PDBQT receptor file of N, H, CA, C and O in Angstrom, charges set to zero:
ATOM      1  N   UNK A   1     -46.307 -45.700 -54.164  1.00  0.00    +0.000 N 
ATOM      2  CA  UNK A   1     -45.540 -46.744 -53.488  1.00  0.00    +0.000 C 
ATOM      3  C   UNK A   1     -46.448 -47.436 -52.480  1.00  0.00    +0.000 C 
ATOM      4  O   UNK A   1     -47.075 -46.761 -51.663  1.00  0.00    +0.000 OA
ATOM      5  N   UNK A   2     -46.536 -48.752 -52.513  1.00  0.00    +0.000 N 
ATOM      6  H   UNK A   2     -46.027 -49.300 -53.177  1.00  0.00    +0.000 HD
ATOM      7  CA  UNK A   2     -47.401 -49.449 -51.569  1.00  0.00    +0.000 C 
ATOM      8  C   UNK A   2     -46.721 -49.596 -50.219  1.00  0.00    +0.000 C 
ATOM      9  O   UNK A   2     -45.502 -49.471 -50.102  1.00  0.00    +0.000 OA
ATOM     10  N   UNK A   3     -47.543 -49.870 -49.185  1.00  0.00    +0.000 N 
ATOM     11  H   UNK A   3     -48.534 -49.972 -49.280  1.00  0.00    +0.000 HD
ATOM     12  CA  UNK A   3     -47.011 -49.930 -47.827  1.00  0.00    +0.000 C 
ATOM     13  C   UNK A   3     -46.053 -51.100 -47.641  1.00  0.00    +0.000 C 
ATOM     14  O   UNK A   3     -45.132 -51.018 -46.830  1.00  0.00    +0.000 OA
ATOM     15  N   UNK A   4     -46.258 -52.189 -48.382  1.00  0.00    +0.000 N 
ATOM     16  H   UNK A   4     -47.007 -52.256 -49.042  1.00  0.00    +0.000 HD
ATOM     17  CA  UNK A   4     -45.353 -53.332 -48.266  1.00  0.00    +0.000 C 
ATOM     18  C   UNK A   4     -43.940 -52.943 -48.688  1.00  0.00    +0.000 C 
ATOM     19  O   UNK A   4     -42.978 -53.284 -47.999  1.00  0.00    +0.000 OA
ATOM     20  N   UNK A   5     -43.800 -52.245 -49.792  1.00  0.00    +0.000 N 
ATOM     21  H   UNK A   5     -44.581 -51.968 -50.352  1.00  0.00    +0.000 HD
ATOM     22  CA  UNK A   5     -42.490 -51.795 -50.276  1.00  0.00    +0.000 C 
ATOM     23  C   UNK A   5     -41.885 -50.778 -49.322  1.00  0.00    +0.000 C 
ATOM     24  O   UNK A   5     -40.682 -50.811 -49.064  1.00  0.00    +0.000 OA
ATOM     25  N   UNK A   6     -42.706 -49.876 -48.796  1.00  0.00    +0.000 N 
ATOM     26  H   UNK A   6     -43.683 -49.850 -49.006  1.00  0.00    +0.000 HD
ATOM     27  CA  UNK A   6     -42.231 -48.844 -47.879  1.00  0.00    +0.000 C 
ATOM     28  C   UNK A   6     -41.698 -49.467 -46.589  1.00  0.00    +0.000 C 
ATOM     29  O   UNK A   6     -40.656 -49.043 -46.090  1.00  0.00    +0.000 OA
ATOM     30  N   UNK A   7     -42.392 -50.462 -46.044  1.00  0.00    +0.000 N 
ATOM     31  H   UNK A   7     -43.239 -50.806 -46.450  1.00  0.00    +0.000 HD
ATOM     32  CA  UNK A   7     -41.946 -51.116 -44.815  1.00  0.00    +0.000 C 
ATOM     33  C   UNK A   7     -40.625 -51.842 -45.012  1.00  0.00    +0.000 C 
ATOM     34  O   UNK A   7     -39.837 -51.957 -44.073  1.00  0.00    +0.000 OA
ATOM     35  N   UNK A   8     -40.376 -52.327 -46.205  1.00  0.00    +0.000 N 
ATOM     36  H   UNK A   8     -41.015 -52.233 -46.968  1.00  0.00    +0.000 HD
ATOM     37  CA  UNK A   8     -39.135 -53.044 -46.491  1.00  0.00    +0.000 C 
ATOM     38  C   UNK A   8     -37.930 -52.106 -46.419  1.00  0.00    +0.000 C 
ATOM     39  O   UNK A   8     -36.847 -52.525 -46.012  1.00  0.00    +0.000 OA
ATOM     40  N   UNK A   9     -38.106 -50.854 -46.805  1.00  0.00    +0.000 N 
ATOM     41  H   UNK A   9     -38.987 -50.514 -47.136  1.00  0.00    +0.000 HD
ATOM     42  CA  UNK A   9     -36.978 -49.926 -46.869  1.00  0.00    +0.000 C 
ATOM     43  C   UNK A   9     -36.809 -49.081 -45.609  1.00  0.00    +0.000 C 
ATOM     44  O   UNK A   9     -35.819 -48.360 -45.490  1.00  0.00    +0.000 OA
ATOM     45  N   UNK A  10     -37.747 -49.152 -44.669  1.00  0.00    +0.000 N 
ATOM     46  H   UNK A  10     -38.551 -49.738 -44.766  1.00  0.00    +0.000 HD
ATOM     47  CA  UNK A  10     -37.669 -48.314 -43.470  1.00  0.00    +0.000 C 
ATOM     48  C   UNK A  10     -36.379 -48.562 -42.695  1.00  0.00    +0.000 C 
ATOM     49  O   UNK A  10     -35.742 -47.612 -42.241  1.00  0.00    +0.000 OA
ATOM     50  N   UNK A  11     -35.987 -49.819 -42.539  1.00  0.00    +0.000 N 
ATOM     51  H   UNK A  11     -36.505 -50.591 -42.908  1.00  0.00    +0.000 HD
ATOM     52  CA  UNK A  11     -34.803 -50.151 -41.763  1.00  0.00    +0.000 C 
ATOM     53  C   UNK A  11     -33.512 -50.137 -42.543  1.00  0.00    +0.000 C 
ATOM     54  O   UNK A  11     -32.464 -50.509 -42.015  1.00  0.00    +0.000 OA
ATOM     55  N   UNK A  12     -33.568 -49.715 -43.794  1.00  0.00    +0.000 N 
ATOM     56  H   UNK A  12     -34.419 -49.414 -44.223  1.00  0.00    +0.000 HD
ATOM     57  CA  UNK A  12     -32.370 -49.714 -44.632  1.00  0.00    +0.000 C 
ATOM     58  C   UNK A  12     -31.923 -48.282 -44.915  1.00  0.00    +0.000 C 
ATOM     59  O   UNK A  12     -32.730 -47.353 -44.908  1.00  0.00    +0.000 OA
ATOM     60  N   UNK A  13     -30.638 -48.122 -45.161  1.00  0.00    +0.000 N 
ATOM     61  H   UNK A  13     -29.982 -48.877 -45.167  1.00  0.00    +0.000 HD
ATOM     62  CA  UNK A  13     -30.098 -46.813 -45.483  1.00  0.00    +0.000 C 
ATOM     63  C   UNK A  13     -30.195 -46.553 -46.975  1.00  0.00    +0.000 C 
ATOM     64  O   UNK A  13     -30.037 -47.460 -47.792  1.00  0.00    +0.000 OA
ATOM     65  N   UNK A  14     -30.458 -45.296 -47.317  1.00  0.00    +0.000 N 
ATOM     66  H   UNK A  14     -30.586 -44.559 -46.654  1.00  0.00    +0.000 HD
ATOM     67  CA  UNK A  14     -30.441 -44.912 -48.723  1.00  0.00    +0.000 C 
ATOM     68  C   UNK A  14     -28.989 -44.895 -49.203  1.00  0.00    +0.000 C 
ATOM     69  O   UNK A  14     -28.063 -44.965 -48.394  1.00  0.00    +0.000 OA
ATOM     70  N   UNK A  15     -28.797 -44.803 -50.503  1.00  0.00    +0.000 N 
ATOM     71  H   UNK A  15     -29.548 -44.746 -51.160  1.00  0.00    +0.000 HD
ATOM     72  CA  UNK A  15     -27.434 -44.724 -51.041  1.00  0.00    +0.000 C 
ATOM     73  C   UNK A  15     -26.711 -43.495 -50.502  1.00  0.00    +0.000 C 
ATOM     74  O   UNK A  15     -25.522 -43.556 -50.189  1.00  0.00    +0.000 OA
ATOM     75  N   UNK A  16     -27.426 -42.390 -50.396  1.00  0.00    +0.000 N 
ATOM     76  H   UNK A  16     -28.392 -42.341 -50.650  1.00  0.00    +0.000 HD
ATOM     77  CA  UNK A  16     -26.821 -41.171 -49.857  1.00  0.00    +0.000 C 
ATOM     78  C   UNK A  16     -26.388 -41.375 -48.408  1.00  0.00    +0.000 C 
ATOM     79  O   UNK A  16     -25.305 -40.938 -48.019  1.00  0.00    +0.000 OA
ATOM     80  N   UNK A  17     -27.224 -42.035 -47.606  1.00  0.00    +0.000 N 
ATOM     81  H   UNK A  17     -28.104 -42.390 -47.921  1.00  0.00    +0.000 HD
ATOM     82  CA  UNK A  17     -26.872 -42.295 -46.212  1.00  0.00    +0.000 C 
ATOM     83  C   UNK A  17     -25.690 -43.254 -46.111  1.00  0.00    +0.000 C 
ATOM     84  O   UNK A  17     -24.828 -43.082 -45.249  1.00  0.00    +0.000 OA
ATOM     85  N   UNK A  18     -25.638 -44.251 -46.973  1.00  0.00    +0.000 N 
ATOM     86  H   UNK A  18     -26.338 -44.390 -47.674  1.00  0.00    +0.000 HD
ATOM     87  CA  UNK A  18     -24.505 -45.176 -46.978  1.00  0.00    +0.000 C 
ATOM     88  C   UNK A  18     -23.208 -44.440 -47.297  1.00  0.00    +0.000 C 
ATOM     89  O   UNK A  18     -22.167 -44.708 -46.697  1.00  0.00    +0.000 OA
ATOM     90  N   UNK A  19     -23.281 -43.510 -48.246  1.00  0.00    +0.000 N 
ATOM     91  H   UNK A  19     -24.127 -43.292 -48.733  1.00  0.00    +0.000 HD
ATOM     92  CA  UNK A  19     -22.109 -42.711 -48.610  1.00  0.00    +0.000 C 
ATOM     93  C   UNK A  19     -21.656 -41.851 -47.438  1.00  0.00    +0.000 C 
ATOM     94  O   UNK A  19     -20.463 -41.775 -47.145  1.00  0.00    +0.000 OA
ATOM     95  N   UNK A  20     -22.616 -41.197 -46.759  1.00  0.00    +0.000 N 
ATOM     96  H   UNK A  20     -23.585 -41.259 -46.997  1.00  0.00    +0.000 HD
ATOM     97  CA  UNK A  20     -22.283 -40.373 -45.600  1.00  0.00    +0.000 C 
ATOM     98  C   UNK A  20     -21.660 -41.212 -44.495  1.00  0.00    +0.000 C 
ATOM     99  O   UNK A  20     -20.748 -40.762 -43.801  1.00  0.00    +0.000 OA
ATOM    100  N   UNK A  21     -22.155 -42.430 -44.335  1.00  0.00    +0.000 N 
ATOM    101  H   UNK A  21     -22.896 -42.796 -44.898  1.00  0.00    +0.000 HD
ATOM    102  CA  UNK A  21     -21.609 -43.320 -43.315  1.00  0.00    +0.000 C 
ATOM    103  C   UNK A  21     -20.165 -43.706 -43.631  1.00  0.00    +0.000 C 
ATOM    104  O   UNK A  21     -19.335 -43.792 -42.727  1.00  0.00    +0.000 OA
ATOM    105  N   UNK A  22     -19.866 -43.935 -44.894  1.00  0.00    +0.000 N 
ATOM    106  H   UNK A  22     -20.541 -43.865 -45.629  1.00  0.00    +0.000 HD
ATOM    107  CA  UNK A  22     -18.487 -44.251 -45.291  1.00  0.00    +0.000 C 
ATOM    108  C   UNK A  22     -17.563 -43.065 -45.028  1.00  0.00    +0.000 C 
ATOM    109  O   UNK A  22     -16.431 -43.251 -44.583  1.00  0.00    +0.000 OA
ATOM    110  N   UNK A  23     -18.030 -41.862 -45.295  1.00  0.00    +0.000 N 
ATOM    111  H   UNK A  23     -18.950 -41.710 -45.657  1.00  0.00    +0.000 HD
ATOM    112  CA  UNK A  23     -17.232 -40.660 -45.022  1.00  0.00    +0.000 C 
ATOM    113  C   UNK A  23     -16.990 -40.536 -43.523  1.00  0.00    +0.000 C 
ATOM    114  O   UNK A  23     -15.870 -40.259 -43.092  1.00  0.00    +0.000 OA
ATOM    115  N   UNK A  24     -18.035 -40.739 -42.731  1.00  0.00    +0.000 N 
ATOM    116  H   UNK A  24     -18.945 -40.963 -43.081  1.00  0.00    +0.000 HD
ATOM    117  CA  UNK A  24     -17.905 -40.669 -41.275  1.00  0.00    +0.000 C 
ATOM    118  C   UNK A  24     -16.915 -41.708 -40.776  1.00  0.00    +0.000 C 
ATOM    119  O   UNK A  24     -16.076 -41.411 -39.925  1.00  0.00    +0.000 OA
ATOM    120  N   UNK A  25     -17.007 -42.923 -41.300  1.00  0.00    +0.000 N 
ATOM    121  H   UNK A  25     -17.688 -43.164 -41.991  1.00  0.00    +0.000 HD
ATOM    122  CA  UNK A  25     -16.088 -43.986 -40.895  1.00  0.00    +0.000 C 
ATOM    123  C   UNK A  25     -14.636 -43.577 -41.145  1.00  0.00    +0.000 C 
ATOM    124  O   UNK A  25     -13.765 -43.809 -40.306  1.00  0.00    +0.000 OA
ATOM    125  N   UNK A  26     -14.386 -42.975 -42.294  1.00  0.00    +0.000 N 
ATOM    126  H   UNK A  26     -15.093 -42.787 -42.975  1.00  0.00    +0.000 HD
ATOM    127  CA  UNK A  26     -13.035 -42.515 -42.623  1.00  0.00    +0.000 C 
ATOM    128  C   UNK A  26     -12.595 -41.396 -41.679  1.00  0.00    +0.000 C 
ATOM    129  O   UNK A  26     -11.449 -41.360 -41.232  1.00  0.00    +0.000 OA
ATOM    130  N   UNK A  27     -13.525 -40.480 -41.382  1.00  0.00    +0.000 N 
ATOM    131  H   UNK A  27     -14.457 -40.509 -41.745  1.00  0.00    +0.000 HD
ATOM    132  CA  UNK A  27     -13.180 -39.335 -40.538  1.00  0.00    +0.000 C 
ATOM    133  C   UNK A  27     -12.889 -39.718 -39.094  1.00  0.00    +0.000 C 
ATOM    134  O   UNK A  27     -12.041 -39.099 -38.452  1.00  0.00    +0.000 OA
ATOM    135  N   UNK A  28     -13.581 -40.733 -38.569  1.00  0.00    +0.000 N 
ATOM    136  H   UNK A  28     -14.271 -41.236 -39.090  1.00  0.00    +0.000 HD
ATOM    137  CA  UNK A  28     -13.404 -41.085 -37.157  1.00  0.00    +0.000 C 
ATOM    138  C   UNK A  28     -12.305 -42.114 -36.921  1.00  0.00    +0.000 C 
ATOM    139  O   UNK A  28     -11.989 -42.443 -35.777  1.00  0.00    +0.000 OA
ATOM    140  N   UNK A  29     -11.737 -42.611 -37.985  1.00  0.00    +0.000 N 
ATOM    141  H   UNK A  29     -11.994 -42.345 -38.914  1.00  0.00    +0.000 HD
ATOM    142  CA  UNK A  29     -10.735 -43.666 -37.879  1.00  0.00    +0.000 C 
ATOM    143  C   UNK A  29      -9.576 -43.299 -36.951  1.00  0.00    +0.000 C 
ATOM    144  O   UNK A  29      -9.065 -44.165 -36.240  1.00  0.00    +0.000 OA
ATOM    145  N   UNK A  30      -9.158 -42.054 -36.944  1.00  0.00    +0.000 N 
ATOM    146  H   UNK A  30      -9.572 -41.351 -37.521  1.00  0.00    +0.000 HD
ATOM    147  CA  UNK A  30      -7.976 -41.650 -36.185  1.00  0.00    +0.000 C 
ATOM    148  C   UNK A  30      -8.285 -40.881 -34.904  1.00  0.00    +0.000 C 
ATOM    149  O   UNK A  30      -7.411 -40.214 -34.350  1.00  0.00    +0.000 OA
ATOM    150  N   UNK A  31      -9.536 -40.975 -34.434  1.00  0.00    +0.000 N 
ATOM    151  H   UNK A  31     -10.246 -41.517 -34.884  1.00  0.00    +0.000 HD
ATOM    152  CA  UNK A  31      -9.880 -40.286 -33.196  1.00  0.00    +0.000 C 
ATOM    153  C   UNK A  31      -9.212 -40.969 -32.005  1.00  0.00    +0.000 C 
ATOM    154  O   UNK A  31      -9.007 -42.183 -31.996  1.00  0.00    +0.000 OA
ATOM    155  N   UNK A  32      -8.883 -40.166 -31.012  1.00  0.00    +0.000 N 
ATOM    156  H   UNK A  32      -9.049 -39.180 -31.019  1.00  0.00    +0.000 HD
ATOM    157  CA  UNK A  32      -8.410 -40.745 -29.749  1.00  0.00    +0.000 C 
ATOM    158  C   UNK A  32      -9.625 -41.328 -29.024  1.00  0.00    +0.000 C 
ATOM    159  O   UNK A  32     -10.763 -41.058 -29.406  1.00  0.00    +0.000 OA
ATOM    160  N   UNK A  33      -9.387 -42.117 -27.992  1.00  0.00    +0.000 N 
ATOM    161  H   UNK A  33      -8.462 -42.336 -27.682  1.00  0.00    +0.000 HD
ATOM    162  CA  UNK A  33     -10.473 -42.691 -27.211  1.00  0.00    +0.000 C 
ATOM    163  C   UNK A  33     -11.334 -41.584 -26.608  1.00  0.00    +0.000 C 
ATOM    164  O   UNK A  33     -12.562 -41.673 -26.621  1.00  0.00    +0.000 OA
ATOM    165  N   UNK A  34     -10.704 -40.559 -26.088  1.00  0.00    +0.000 N 
ATOM    166  H   UNK A  34      -9.707 -40.487 -26.077  1.00  0.00    +0.000 HD
ATOM    167  CA  UNK A  34     -11.440 -39.441 -25.487  1.00  0.00    +0.000 C 
ATOM    168  C   UNK A  34     -12.305 -38.729 -26.530  1.00  0.00    +0.000 C 
ATOM    169  O   UNK A  34     -13.464 -38.408 -26.266  1.00  0.00    +0.000 OA
ATOM    170  N   UNK A  35     -11.743 -38.487 -27.700  1.00  0.00    +0.000 N 
ATOM    171  H   UNK A  35     -10.801 -38.748 -27.914  1.00  0.00    +0.000 HD
ATOM    172  CA  UNK A  35     -12.515 -37.849 -28.769  1.00  0.00    +0.000 C 
ATOM    173  C   UNK A  35     -13.687 -38.729 -29.192  1.00  0.00    +0.000 C 
ATOM    174  O   UNK A  35     -14.783 -38.230 -29.447  1.00  0.00    +0.000 OA
ATOM    175  N   UNK A  36     -13.457 -40.031 -29.264  1.00  0.00    +0.000 N 
ATOM    176  H   UNK A  36     -12.567 -40.437 -29.056  1.00  0.00    +0.000 HD
ATOM    177  CA  UNK A  36     -14.519 -40.959 -29.657  1.00  0.00    +0.000 C 
ATOM    178  C   UNK A  36     -15.651 -40.957 -28.630  1.00  0.00    +0.000 C 
ATOM    179  O   UNK A  36     -16.825 -40.990 -28.999  1.00  0.00    +0.000 OA
ATOM    180  N   UNK A  37     -15.298 -40.918 -27.337  1.00  0.00    +0.000 N 
ATOM    181  H   UNK A  37     -14.345 -40.891 -27.038  1.00  0.00    +0.000 HD
ATOM    182  CA  UNK A  37     -16.314 -40.863 -26.288  1.00  0.00    +0.000 C 
ATOM    183  C   UNK A  37     -17.140 -39.586 -26.402  1.00  0.00    +0.000 C 
ATOM    184  O   UNK A  37     -18.366 -39.630 -26.298  1.00  0.00    +0.000 OA
ATOM    185  N   UNK A  38     -16.484 -38.459 -26.612  1.00  0.00    +0.000 N 
ATOM    186  H   UNK A  38     -15.488 -38.424 -26.697  1.00  0.00    +0.000 HD
ATOM    187  CA  UNK A  38     -17.187 -37.184 -26.756  1.00  0.00    +0.000 C 
ATOM    188  C   UNK A  38     -18.097 -37.209 -27.978  1.00  0.00    +0.000 C 
ATOM    189  O   UNK A  38     -19.230 -36.732 -27.924  1.00  0.00    +0.000 OA
ATOM    190  N   UNK A  39     -17.607 -37.756 -29.062  1.00  0.00    +0.000 N 
ATOM    191  H   UNK A  39     -16.686 -38.143 -29.107  1.00  0.00    +0.000 HD
ATOM    192  CA  UNK A  39     -18.372 -37.844 -30.300  1.00  0.00    +0.000 C 
ATOM    193  C   UNK A  39     -19.615 -38.712 -30.099  1.00  0.00    +0.000 C 
ATOM    194  O   UNK A  39     -20.708 -38.351 -30.536  1.00  0.00    +0.000 OA
ATOM    195  N   UNK A  40     -19.444 -39.846 -29.442  1.00  0.00    +0.000 N 
ATOM    196  H   UNK A  40     -18.556 -40.139 -29.087  1.00  0.00    +0.000 HD
ATOM    197  CA  UNK A  40     -20.545 -40.761 -29.189  1.00  0.00    +0.000 C 
ATOM    198  C   UNK A  40     -21.609 -40.111 -28.304  1.00  0.00    +0.000 C 
ATOM    199  O   UNK A  40     -22.802 -40.218 -28.584  1.00  0.00    +0.000 OA
ATOM    200  N   UNK A  41     -21.185 -39.447 -27.254  1.00  0.00    +0.000 N 
ATOM    201  H   UNK A  41     -20.215 -39.359 -27.025  1.00  0.00    +0.000 HD
ATOM    202  CA  UNK A  41     -22.139 -38.767 -26.375  1.00  0.00    +0.000 C 
ATOM    203  C   UNK A  41     -22.914 -37.688 -27.122  1.00  0.00    +0.000 C 
ATOM    204  O   UNK A  41     -24.125 -37.563 -26.939  1.00  0.00    +0.000 OA
ATOM    205  N   UNK A  42     -22.248 -36.919 -27.949  1.00  0.00    +0.000 N 
ATOM    206  H   UNK A  42     -21.264 -37.021 -28.098  1.00  0.00    +0.000 HD
ATOM    207  CA  UNK A  42     -22.918 -35.876 -28.721  1.00  0.00    +0.000 C 
ATOM    208  C   UNK A  42     -23.883 -36.479 -29.731  1.00  0.00    +0.000 C 
ATOM    209  O   UNK A  42     -24.967 -35.940 -29.954  1.00  0.00    +0.000 OA
ATOM    210  N   UNK A  43     -23.495 -37.594 -30.343  1.00  0.00    +0.000 N 
ATOM    211  H   UNK A  43     -22.615 -38.032 -30.161  1.00  0.00    +0.000 HD
ATOM    212  CA  UNK A  43     -24.383 -38.257 -31.300  1.00  0.00    +0.000 C 
ATOM    213  C   UNK A  43     -25.660 -38.728 -30.604  1.00  0.00    +0.000 C 
ATOM    214  O   UNK A  43     -26.757 -38.545 -31.132  1.00  0.00    +0.000 OA
ATOM    215  N   UNK A  44     -25.523 -39.331 -29.428  1.00  0.00    +0.000 N 
ATOM    216  H   UNK A  44     -24.631 -39.480 -28.999  1.00  0.00    +0.000 HD
ATOM    217  CA  UNK A  44     -26.699 -39.777 -28.692  1.00  0.00    +0.000 C 
ATOM    218  C   UNK A  44     -27.549 -38.598 -28.234  1.00  0.00    +0.000 C 
ATOM    219  O   UNK A  44     -28.777 -38.693 -28.242  1.00  0.00    +0.000 OA
ATOM    220  N   UNK A  45     -26.936 -37.506 -27.841  1.00  0.00    +0.000 N 
ATOM    221  H   UNK A  45     -25.939 -37.429 -27.835  1.00  0.00    +0.000 HD
ATOM    222  CA  UNK A  45     -27.688 -36.322 -27.435  1.00  0.00    +0.000 C 
ATOM    223  C   UNK A  45     -28.534 -35.822 -28.606  1.00  0.00    +0.000 C 
ATOM    224  O   UNK A  45     -29.708 -35.491 -28.441  1.00  0.00    +0.000 OA
ATOM    225  N   UNK A  46     -27.922 -35.772 -29.785  1.00  0.00    +0.000 N 
ATOM    226  H   UNK A  46     -26.968 -36.040 -29.919  1.00  0.00    +0.000 HD
ATOM    227  CA  UNK A  46     -28.645 -35.305 -30.963  1.00  0.00    +0.000 C 
ATOM    228  C   UNK A  46     -29.773 -36.259 -31.353  1.00  0.00    +0.000 C 
ATOM    229  O   UNK A  46     -30.829 -35.815 -31.804  1.00  0.00    +0.000 OA
ATOM    230  N   UNK A  47     -29.561 -37.552 -31.184  1.00  0.00    +0.000 N 
ATOM    231  H   UNK A  47     -28.703 -37.912 -30.817  1.00  0.00    +0.000 HD
ATOM    232  CA  UNK A  47     -30.621 -38.531 -31.452  1.00  0.00    +0.000 C 
ATOM    233  C   UNK A  47     -31.796 -38.297 -30.505  1.00  0.00    +0.000 C 
ATOM    234  O   UNK A  47     -32.953 -38.345 -30.923  1.00  0.00    +0.000 OA
ATOM    235  N   UNK A  48     -31.499 -38.045 -29.237  1.00  0.00    +0.000 N 
ATOM    236  H   UNK A  48     -30.559 -38.006 -28.897  1.00  0.00    +0.000 HD
ATOM    237  CA  UNK A  48     -32.564 -37.802 -28.263  1.00  0.00    +0.000 C 
ATOM    238  C   UNK A  48     -33.331 -36.522 -28.582  1.00  0.00    +0.000 C 
ATOM    239  O   UNK A  48     -34.554 -36.482 -28.453  1.00  0.00    +0.000 OA
ATOM    240  N   UNK A  49     -32.618 -35.479 -28.995  1.00  0.00    +0.000 N 
ATOM    241  H   UNK A  49     -31.624 -35.512 -29.100  1.00  0.00    +0.000 HD
ATOM    242  CA  UNK A  49     -33.281 -34.238 -29.395  1.00  0.00    +0.000 C 
ATOM    243  C   UNK A  49     -34.194 -34.506 -30.587  1.00  0.00    +0.000 C 
ATOM    244  O   UNK A  49     -35.331 -34.035 -30.623  1.00  0.00    +0.000 OA
ATOM    245  N   UNK A  50     -33.700 -35.255 -31.552  1.00  0.00    +0.000 N 
ATOM    246  H   UNK A  50     -32.776 -35.637 -31.523  1.00  0.00    +0.000 HD
ATOM    247  CA  UNK A  50     -34.509 -35.592 -32.735  1.00  0.00    +0.000 C 
ATOM    248  C   UNK A  50     -35.756 -36.367 -32.325  1.00  0.00    +0.000 C 
ATOM    249  O   UNK A  50     -36.842 -36.096 -32.837  1.00  0.00    +0.000 OA
ATOM    250  N   UNK A  51     -35.621 -37.333 -31.405  1.00  0.00    +0.000 N 
ATOM    251  H   UNK A  51     -34.739 -37.553 -30.989  1.00  0.00    +0.000 HD
ATOM    252  CA  UNK A  51     -36.774 -38.083 -30.917  1.00  0.00    +0.000 C 
ATOM    253  C   UNK A  51     -37.793 -37.155 -30.270  1.00  0.00    +0.000 C 
ATOM    254  O   UNK A  51     -38.995 -37.296 -30.497  1.00  0.00    +0.000 OA
ATOM    255  N   UNK A  52     -37.321 -36.212 -29.469  1.00  0.00    +0.000 N 
ATOM    256  H   UNK A  52     -36.345 -36.098 -29.285  1.00  0.00    +0.000 HD
ATOM    257  CA  UNK A  52     -38.227 -35.264 -28.816  1.00  0.00    +0.000 C 
ATOM    258  C   UNK A  52     -38.972 -34.418 -29.839  1.00  0.00    +0.000 C 
ATOM    259  O   UNK A  52     -40.168 -34.170 -29.690  1.00  0.00    +0.000 OA
ATOM    260  N   UNK A  53     -38.280 -33.979 -30.862  1.00  0.00    +0.000 N 
ATOM    261  H   UNK A  53     -37.308 -34.180 -30.983  1.00  0.00    +0.000 HD
ATOM    262  CA  UNK A  53     -38.912 -33.179 -31.917  1.00  0.00    +0.000 C 
ATOM    263  C   UNK A  53     -39.982 -34.016 -32.627  1.00  0.00    +0.000 C 
ATOM    264  O   UNK A  53     -41.086 -33.533 -32.877  1.00  0.00    +0.000 OA
ATOM    265  N   UNK A  54     -39.656 -35.258 -32.947  1.00  0.00    +0.000 N 
ATOM    266  H   UNK A  54     -38.759 -35.651 -32.743  1.00  0.00    +0.000 HD
ATOM    267  CA  UNK A  54     -40.623 -36.137 -33.618  1.00  0.00    +0.000 C 
ATOM    268  C   UNK A  54     -41.846 -36.373 -32.745  1.00  0.00    +0.000 C 
ATOM    269  O   UNK A  54     -42.971 -36.331 -33.242  1.00  0.00    +0.000 OA
ATOM    270  N   UNK A  55     -41.647 -36.621 -31.449  1.00  0.00    +0.000 N 
ATOM    271  H   UNK A  55     -40.732 -36.654 -31.045  1.00  0.00    +0.000 HD
ATOM    272  CA  UNK A  55     -42.766 -36.831 -30.534  1.00  0.00    +0.000 C 
ATOM    273  C   UNK A  55     -43.669 -35.596 -30.491  1.00  0.00    +0.000 C 
ATOM    274  O   UNK A  55     -44.894 -35.717 -30.510  1.00  0.00    +0.000 OA
ATOM    275  N   UNK A  56     -43.062 -34.415 -30.432  1.00  0.00    +0.000 N 
ATOM    276  H   UNK A  56     -42.067 -34.317 -30.416  1.00  0.00    +0.000 HD
ATOM    277  CA  UNK A  56     -43.854 -33.181 -30.400  1.00  0.00    +0.000 C 
ATOM    278  C   UNK A  56     -44.629 -32.987 -31.682  1.00  0.00    +0.000 C 
ATOM    279  O   UNK A  56     -45.782 -32.556 -31.653  1.00  0.00    +0.000 OA
ATOM    280  N   UNK A  57     -44.010 -33.300 -32.811  1.00  0.00    +0.000 N 
ATOM    281  H   UNK A  57     -43.074 -33.649 -32.835  1.00  0.00    +0.000 HD
ATOM    282  CA  UNK A  57     -44.688 -33.159 -34.093  1.00  0.00    +0.000 C 
ATOM    283  C   UNK A  57     -45.873 -34.116 -34.195  1.00  0.00    +0.000 C 
ATOM    284  O   UNK A  57     -46.929 -33.759 -34.718  1.00  0.00    +0.000 OA
ATOM    285  N   UNK A  58     -45.687 -35.332 -33.692  1.00  0.00    +0.000 N 
ATOM    286  H   UNK A  58     -44.830 -35.623 -33.267  1.00  0.00    +0.000 HD
ATOM    287  CA  UNK A  58     -46.789 -36.313 -33.709  1.00  0.00    +0.000 C 
ATOM    288  C   UNK A  58     -47.917 -35.833 -32.807  1.00  0.00    +0.000 C 
ATOM    289  O   UNK A  58     -49.086 -35.934 -33.178  1.00  0.00    +0.000 OA
ATOM    290  N   UNK A  59     -47.583 -35.311 -31.622  1.00  0.00    +0.000 N 
ATOM    291  H   UNK A  59     -46.633 -35.230 -31.321  1.00  0.00    +0.000 HD
ATOM    292  CA  UNK A  59     -48.614 -34.771 -30.727  1.00  0.00    +0.000 C 
ATOM    293  C   UNK A  59     -49.414 -33.667 -31.415  1.00  0.00    +0.000 C 
ATOM    294  O   UNK A  59     -50.640 -33.624 -31.318  1.00  0.00    +0.000 OA
ATOM    295  N   UNK A  60     -48.707 -32.776 -32.109  1.00  0.00    +0.000 N 
ATOM    296  H   UNK A  60     -47.711 -32.811 -32.187  1.00  0.00    +0.000 HD
ATOM    297  CA  UNK A  60     -49.369 -31.671 -32.777  1.00  0.00    +0.000 C 
ATOM    298  C   UNK A  60     -50.321 -32.164 -33.869  1.00  0.00    +0.000 C 
ATOM    299  O   UNK A  60     -51.352 -31.539 -34.114  1.00  0.00    +0.000 OA
ATOM    300  N   UNK A  61     -49.991 -33.265 -34.517  1.00  0.00    +0.000 N 
ATOM    301  H   UNK A  61     -49.153 -33.772 -34.317  1.00  0.00    +0.000 HD
ATOM    302  CA  UNK A  61     -50.852 -33.815 -35.574  1.00  0.00    +0.000 C 
ATOM    303  C   UNK A  61     -52.159 -34.337 -35.001  1.00  0.00    +0.000 C 
ATOM    304  O   UNK A  61     -53.178 -34.337 -35.691  1.00  0.00    +0.000 OA
ATOM    305  N   UNK A  62     -52.147 -34.779 -33.759  1.00  0.00    +0.000 N 
ATOM    306  H   UNK A  62     -51.319 -34.780 -33.198  1.00  0.00    +0.000 HD
ATOM    307  CA  UNK A  62     -53.345 -35.355 -33.162  1.00  0.00    +0.000 C 
ATOM    308  C   UNK A  62     -54.124 -34.355 -32.322  1.00  0.00    +0.000 C 
ATOM    309  O   UNK A  62     -55.135 -34.727 -31.726  1.00  0.00    +0.000 OA
ATOM    310  N   UNK A  63     -53.707 -33.141 -32.253  1.00  0.00    +0.000 N 
ATOM    311  H   UNK A  63     -52.886 -32.839 -32.737  1.00  0.00    +0.000 HD
ATOM    312  CA  UNK A  63     -54.451 -32.119 -31.479  1.00  0.00    +0.000 C 
ATOM    313  C   UNK A  63     -55.526 -31.480 -32.295  1.00  0.00    +0.000 C 
ATOM    314  O   UNK A  63     -56.240 -30.607 -31.801  1.00  0.00    +0.000 OA
TER     315      UNK A  63
């Protein structure tokens, strides 16, 4: 796969991710405002943890 094709798909979701997103959309449809706030905060926390893991892995590659 050439880098031009790879860069085109980086910002797009795979079919599997699109399917998971549709399931999530259905599941969160009936959340209360409080539940939605808790869910959003937890999602952002997990994103930050993932970013930290990625940063550490990149550091390890350059050591």
